[in-house]
RODO-2510 file (C-alpha; in nm, 4 decimals, decimal comma):
residues 297
     n   res          X          Y          Z
     1     m     2,5701    -0,3870     0,2032
     2     a     2,2789    -0,4267     0,0102
     3     l     2,2830    -0,3935    -0,3859
     4     q     2,1093    -0,1158    -0,4736
     5     l     1,8911    -0,0992    -0,7892
     6     d     1,7259     0,2364    -0,9984
     7     r     1,3953     0,1234    -1,1985
     8     e     1,5522     0,0447    -1,5297
     9     s     1,7968    -0,2347    -1,3709
    10     f     1,5690    -0,3470    -1,1445
    11     s     1,3425    -0,5521    -1,3704
    12     y     1,6240    -0,7637    -1,5015
    13     v     1,8053    -0,8241    -1,2097
    14     y     1,4588    -0,9288    -1,0255
    15     r     1,3372    -1,1420    -1,2830
    16     y     1,6999    -1,3059    -1,3262
    17     i     1,6724    -1,3602    -0,9463
    18     m     1,3178    -1,5273    -0,8917
    19     r     1,3702    -1,7373    -1,1713
    20     y     1,7075    -1,8194    -0,9808
    21     i     1,5158    -1,9205    -0,6783
    22     v     1,2204    -2,0691    -0,8440
    23     r     1,4333    -2,3400    -1,0143
    24     n     1,6933    -2,4210    -0,7828
    25     q     1,4330    -2,4528    -0,4993
    26     r     1,5362    -2,1825    -0,2660
    27     t     1,3448    -1,9041     0,0034
    28     a     1,2891    -1,5268    -0,0286
    29     c     1,1067    -1,2464     0,1423
    30     k     0,9648    -0,9377    -0,0652
    31     v     0,9303    -0,6480     0,1801
    32     m     0,7802    -0,2989     0,1216
    33     f     0,8478    -0,0206     0,3542
    34     s     0,6243     0,3147     0,3384
    35     l     0,7253     0,6001     0,5247
    36     l     0,4770     0,8436     0,6825
    37     p     0,5693     1,1791     0,8809
    38     s     0,5300     1,2701     1,2096
    39     a     0,3019     1,5372     1,2967
    40     g     0,3931     1,8982     1,2102
    41     m     0,7280     1,7999     0,9825
    42     d     0,7744     1,9941     0,7075
    43     d     0,8839     1,8663     0,3661
    44     e     1,2250     1,8934     0,3329
    45     k     1,2926     1,7504     0,7083
    46     y     1,0590     1,4490     0,5445
    47     k     1,2915     1,4138     0,2425
    48     e     1,6013     1,4460     0,4265
    49     l     1,4751     1,1489     0,6769
    50     c     1,3643     0,9732     0,3751
    51     d     1,6763     0,9336     0,2798
    52     e     1,8820     0,8522     0,5791
    53     f     1,5999     0,5471     0,6219
    54     g     1,6967     0,4237     0,2712
    55     n     2,0359     0,4417     0,3025
    56     h     1,9883     0,2748     0,6708
    57     i     1,8600    -0,0239     0,5201
    58     r     2,1152    -0,0725     0,1970
    59     e     2,4083     0,0014     0,4940
    60     s     2,2398    -0,3196     0,7202
    61     l     2,1411    -0,5870     0,4953
    62     r     2,3197    -0,8551     0,3338
    63     k     2,5169    -0,8124    -0,0239
    64     s     2,2988    -1,0821    -0,1206
    65     d     1,9720    -0,8649    -0,0559
    66     i     1,8551    -0,6370    -0,3267
    67     f     1,7329    -0,3211    -0,2746
    68     m     1,5150    -0,0523    -0,4901
    69     p     1,3859     0,2749    -0,3900
    70     n     1,0082     0,3310    -0,5039
    71     r     0,8816     0,6603    -0,5152
    72     s     1,0801     0,8990    -0,2417
    73     s     0,9224     0,7522     0,0792
    74     r     0,8492     0,3756     0,0270
    75     y     1,1848     0,1436     0,0073
    76     f     1,1550    -0,2206    -0,1778
    77     v     1,3739    -0,4943    -0,0504
    78     l     1,3901    -0,8547    -0,1568
    79     l     1,5749    -1,0550     0,1346
    80     t     1,7297    -1,3922    -0,0025
    81     d     1,7890    -1,7065     0,1212
    82     i     1,5708    -1,6721     0,4479
    83     d     1,3405    -1,8953     0,6617
    84     q     1,0029    -1,7403     0,7339
    85     a     1,0562    -1,7853     1,1179
    86     s     1,3047    -1,5195     1,0497
    87     i     1,1477    -1,2165     0,8701
    88     e     0,9897    -1,0719     1,1663
    89     t     1,3227    -1,0602     1,2982
    90     v     1,4936    -0,9243     1,0634
    91     v     1,2538    -0,6882     0,9729
    92     s     1,2257    -0,5867     1,3826
    93     n     1,6294    -0,5740     1,3564
    94     l     1,5568    -0,2894     1,1179
    95     l     1,3560    -0,0739     1,2474
    96     n     1,4840    -0,1069     1,6335
    97     s     1,8065     0,0048     1,5094
    98     w     1,6550     0,3140     1,3396
    99     r     1,4333     0,3901     1,5875
   100     s     1,6884     0,3847     1,8221
   101     t     1,8937     0,6911     1,6824
   102     h     1,6076     0,8570     1,5136
   103     g     1,3094     0,7919     1,7453
   104     n     0,9407     0,7979     1,5620
   105     r     0,9901     1,0907     1,3607
   106     l     0,8790     0,8771     1,1023
   107     m     0,5793     0,6326     1,0764
   108     i     0,6876     0,3375     0,9198
   109     l     0,4753     0,0554     0,7685
   110     d     0,6258    -0,2765     0,6432
   111     e     0,4185    -0,5494     0,4576
   112     t     0,6273    -0,8738     0,3715
   113     e     0,5400    -1,1290     0,1251
   114     f     0,7459    -1,4951     0,1824
   115     v     0,8150    -1,6930    -0,1258
   116     d     0,9154    -2,0651    -0,0632
   117     n     1,0080    -2,2976    -0,3324
   118     s     1,2022    -2,5303    -0,1178
   119     a     1,2366    -2,8584    -0,1518
   120     g     1,0022    -2,8779     0,1424
   121     g     0,8611    -2,5746     0,1142
   122     k     0,5942    -2,7179    -0,1895
   123     n     0,2311    -2,8328    -0,1023
   124     p     0,1186    -3,0698    -0,3979
   125     a    -0,2665    -2,9345    -0,2776
   126     r    -0,1518    -2,5734    -0,3456
   127     p    -0,2891    -2,3692    -0,5886
   128     e     0,0401    -2,2521    -0,7486
   129     g     0,0278    -1,8863    -0,8475
   130     f    -0,2497    -1,8029    -0,5804
   131     q    -0,1785    -1,4571    -0,3599
   132     i    -0,3929    -1,3644    -0,0554
   133     a    -0,3689    -1,0099     0,0152
   134     v    -0,4474    -1,0009     0,4346
   135     v    -0,5280    -0,6947     0,5451
   136     d    -0,5029    -0,5740     0,8977
   137     d    -0,3671    -0,3045     1,1289
   138     d    -0,3671    -0,5576     1,3832
   139     v    -0,0031    -0,7068     1,3920
   140     v    -0,1298    -1,0323     1,5877
   141     n    -0,3235    -1,1180     1,2889
   142     l    -0,1558    -1,0272     1,0388
   143     q     0,1266    -1,2960     1,1798
   144     l    -0,1703    -1,5214     1,2550
   145     a    -0,3406    -1,5488     0,9529
   146     g     0,0172    -1,5503     0,7958
   147     r     0,1291    -1,8336     0,9603
   148     i    -0,2398    -2,0522     0,8986
   149     l    -0,1864    -1,9178     0,5443
   150     s     0,1935    -2,0386     0,4469
   151     k     0,1405    -2,3446     0,6488
   152     a    -0,1723    -2,4329     0,3756
   153     g     0,0754    -2,3600     0,1087
   154     f    -0,0682    -2,0032    -0,0395
   155     y     0,1409    -1,7059    -0,1159
   156     v     0,0673    -1,4199     0,1247
   157     a     0,0859    -1,0078     0,1291
   158     a     0,0370    -0,9430     0,4841
   159     l    -0,0340    -0,5470     0,4563
   160     k    -0,1415    -0,3155     0,7564
   161     s    -0,3983    -0,0473     0,5756
   162     g    -0,5924     0,0223     0,2832
   163     p    -0,3703     0,2267     0,1025
   164     a    -0,1023    -0,0119     0,1438
   165     l    -0,3628    -0,2443     0,0065
   166     l    -0,4302    -0,0166    -0,2987
   167     d    -0,0084     0,0272    -0,3827
   168     y    -0,0750    -0,3505    -0,3396
   169     i    -0,2449    -0,4015    -0,6146
   170     e    -0,1252    -0,1489    -0,8535
   171     n     0,1415    -0,4197    -0,9559
   172     n     0,0222    -0,7397    -0,7895
   173     t    -0,3497    -0,9449    -0,8770
   174     p    -0,4351    -1,1054    -0,5627
   175     s    -0,6779    -1,4295    -0,6038
   176     l    -0,8406    -1,3474    -0,2948
   177     i    -0,8595    -1,0064    -0,0560
   178     s    -0,8962    -1,0470     0,3242
   179     l    -1,0264    -0,7239     0,4182
   180     d    -1,0130    -0,5792     0,7815
   181     i    -1,3257    -0,3392     0,8520
   182     n    -1,1998    -0,1307     1,1295
   183     m    -0,8759     0,0174     1,0211
   184     p    -0,7360     0,4075     1,0925
   185     v    -0,7013     0,6374     0,7955
   186     m    -0,9280     0,4227     0,5625
   187     d    -1,1302     0,1657     0,7048
   188     g    -1,2415    -0,1745     0,5100
   189     v    -1,5273    -0,0305     0,3724
   190     e    -1,3695     0,2852     0,2206
   191     t    -1,0853     0,0759     0,0910
   192     l    -1,3541    -0,1641    -0,0742
   193     a    -1,5478     0,0943    -0,2554
   194     e    -1,2219     0,2772    -0,3744
   195     i    -1,1431    -0,1002    -0,4618
   196     r    -1,4910    -0,1165    -0,6595
   197     n    -1,5173     0,1905    -0,8026
   198     q    -1,2075     0,2205    -0,9726
   199     k    -1,2006    -0,1599    -1,1122
   200     l    -0,8751    -0,2156    -0,9724
   201     v    -0,9683    -0,6016    -0,9340
   202     d    -1,1287    -0,8691    -1,1669
   203     e    -1,4474    -0,9388    -1,0627
   204     k    -1,4024    -1,2629    -0,9993
   205     t    -1,1711    -1,1807    -0,7332
   206     a    -1,3109    -1,2679    -0,3947
   207     i    -1,2925    -0,9789    -0,1018
   208     i    -1,4208    -1,1058     0,2335
   209     a    -1,5018    -0,8981     0,5060
   210     l    -1,2816    -0,9276     0,8472
   211     t    -1,4887    -0,8076     1,1358
   212     a    -1,5166    -0,8090     1,5305
   213     n    -1,8637    -0,6714     1,5236
   214     v    -2,0348    -0,9996     1,4642
   215     i    -2,4218    -0,9100     1,5176
   216     s    -2,7598    -1,0871     1,3604
   217     g    -2,7433    -1,0113     0,9455
   218     a    -2,3959    -0,9107     0,9316
   219     r    -2,3398    -1,1435     0,6412
   220     e    -2,6273    -0,9992     0,4308
   221     e    -2,5113    -0,6106     0,5397
   222     y    -2,1483    -0,6836     0,4489
   223     l    -2,2972    -0,8257     0,0957
   224     s    -2,5381    -0,5141     0,0284
   225     l    -2,1938    -0,3335     0,0694
   226     g    -2,0160    -0,5553    -0,1533
   227     f    -1,8005    -0,7768    -0,0361
   228     n    -1,8252    -1,1561    -0,1135
   229     d    -1,8928    -1,2797     0,2382
   230     y    -1,7076    -1,1925     0,5741
   231     l    -1,5025    -1,4058     0,8442
   232     s    -1,5405    -1,3134     1,2402
   233     k    -1,2603    -1,2771     1,4357
   234     p    -1,0757    -1,3713     1,6156
   235     i    -0,9761    -1,5979     1,3149
   236     d    -1,0643    -1,9435     1,3317
   237     p    -0,8072    -2,1826     1,1117
   238     d    -1,0682    -2,4340     1,0054
   239     r    -1,3413    -2,1367     0,8863
   240     l    -1,0460    -1,9203     0,7389
   241     e    -0,9444    -2,2263     0,5338
   242     g    -1,2839    -2,3579     0,4353
   243     m    -1,3492    -1,9280     0,3479
   244     l    -1,0400    -1,9671     0,0895
   245     m    -1,1042    -2,2723    -0,0793
   246     k    -1,4874    -2,1629    -0,1398
   247     y    -1,3920    -1,8724    -0,3330
   248     l    -1,0414    -1,9289    -0,5204
   249     p    -1,0838    -2,0881    -0,8568
   250     e    -0,9990    -2,4118    -0,9295
   251     n    -0,6251    -2,4842    -1,0089
   252     d    -0,5788    -2,5293    -1,3883
   253     d    -0,3242    -2,8015    -1,2631
   254     d    -0,6225    -2,9841    -1,1359
   255     k    -0,8078    -2,9923    -1,4812
   256     k    -0,7759    -3,2781    -1,7295
   257     t    -0,6494    -3,1368    -2,0335
   258     d    -0,7804    -3,2750    -2,3373
   259     e    -0,5362    -3,5153    -2,4501
   260     e    -0,5074    -3,6124    -2,1073
   261     t    -0,9361    -3,7150    -2,1099
   262     i    -0,8306    -3,8882    -2,4299
   263     l    -0,5104    -4,1079    -2,3340
   264     t    -0,7106    -4,2187    -1,9829
   265     s    -1,0349    -4,3224    -2,2704
   266     l    -0,8053    -4,5459    -2,4559
   267     e    -0,6367    -4,6943    -2,1034
   268     k    -1,0075    -4,7926    -2,0322
   269     t    -1,0997    -4,9759    -2,4153
   270     g    -1,1963    -5,2787    -2,1870
   271     d    -1,4446    -5,0961    -1,9602
   272     t    -1,7547    -5,1006    -2,1960
   273     d    -1,9687    -4,8876    -1,9771
   274     y    -1,7089    -4,6127    -1,9535
   275     l    -1,6840    -4,5899    -2,3164
   276     k    -2,0875    -4,6035    -2,3767
   277     a    -2,1327    -4,3502    -2,1262
   278     h    -1,8790    -4,1175    -2,2858
   279     h    -1,8860    -4,2251    -2,6420
   280     t    -2,0126    -3,8721    -2,7761
   281     e    -1,7875    -3,6481    -2,5972
   282     l    -1,4648    -3,8902    -2,7253
   283     s    -1,5814    -3,9015    -3,0724
   284     s    -1,5543    -3,5432    -3,0678
   285     l    -1,2626    -3,4268    -2,8770
   286     i    -1,0058    -3,7190    -3,1040
   287     e    -1,2195    -3,5438    -3,4217
   288     e    -1,1194    -3,2186    -3,3186
   289     k    -0,7583    -3,3446    -3,2733
   290     c    -0,7436    -3,5309    -3,6163
   291     k    -0,8731    -3,1800    -3,7419
   292     v    -0,6282    -2,9828    -3,6122
   293     i    -0,3379    -3,2441    -3,7438
   294     r    -0,5068    -3,2603    -4,1014
   295     d    -0,4898    -2,8854    -4,0982
   296     i    -0,1084    -2,8730    -4,0074
   297     l    -0,0711    -3,1844    -4,2640
***
C-alpha cells in the first residue's frame, strides 16, 4: 500500500525524496491520473467512483511509492526505483485491474514523467533541468517521442490532451512544448491560443506544432497562428532532435564563467597572439574582479 499524503505534508516529503533520488543516483516516475465521467453520470456517482479509484491506486502500489489526491478527480503518484521500461506495464496493470471490476464508467487519462538520476542515466550532453512537454492524443506517438527524447537525455512529460497541458504548466515550466494539432476536446490551435492569451509560459518557450497535415505553406500558416515552428508526422528522430537543439536555450553549464575565462588566459601566457586578441576583454574582467575584492576589504 502506497504512502498517502495530504497537501500540507506532501511538499516536504516530496522534496526530501527528490533530493534523495538525485544524491543517490536513483530513478523515479511521476504519474498524474485525471478522471472524467462517462456520459450521463450524475455528480454523486462520479465523486464516489473518483474516491474508489483513489483507494484502488493506494492499495495497488508499493510502500515505497507516494500518493496524493490533487483535487477530487486527479491523483498524483511518485513511483520510486523504477526503470523506464517498466512504467507502461505498471500503469497498464493499474488501469486494467480497475476496469476489470468497474468497466469504463470513468475516462482515465494518465501523464508520466520519468526521472533518471542513475549512474548510467546521466547524459553529459543533456541540458540539465530542461523539461520537454509532448502533447498528443495518440499513445503510439507519445511513446515514440518519449523514447527518442529520453534516449537523448531530456526530461519528458507525456500528455494526452490540451487541458492536461494547461494543468501541467500550472506547476511546471517546460523549456519546449511539442503540441499535436488534431486532438479531441481542445485541439492544438485552441490550446496554443489559451497559452498565449493567458501568458502561461515565457515568450522564450518554443511551442512546436506537430501535424500529419503536410501541405505547401504549412510552416508559414502555423507561424502566423503563434507557433514557433512545426514538425510533420510520422516523427523522424533526427528532425525531432534537430528541432530541439534549434530552440532549446543554451545550457548555462556550457557557458564559461568570467573566472574560467581568466584562468584559461593565465594558462596561455606564452601565447602572445591569444593575449593580444583578448587583451581588452581580459583587462576589463580582471579589473572588475579586483574592484569587487577592494570593496570587500
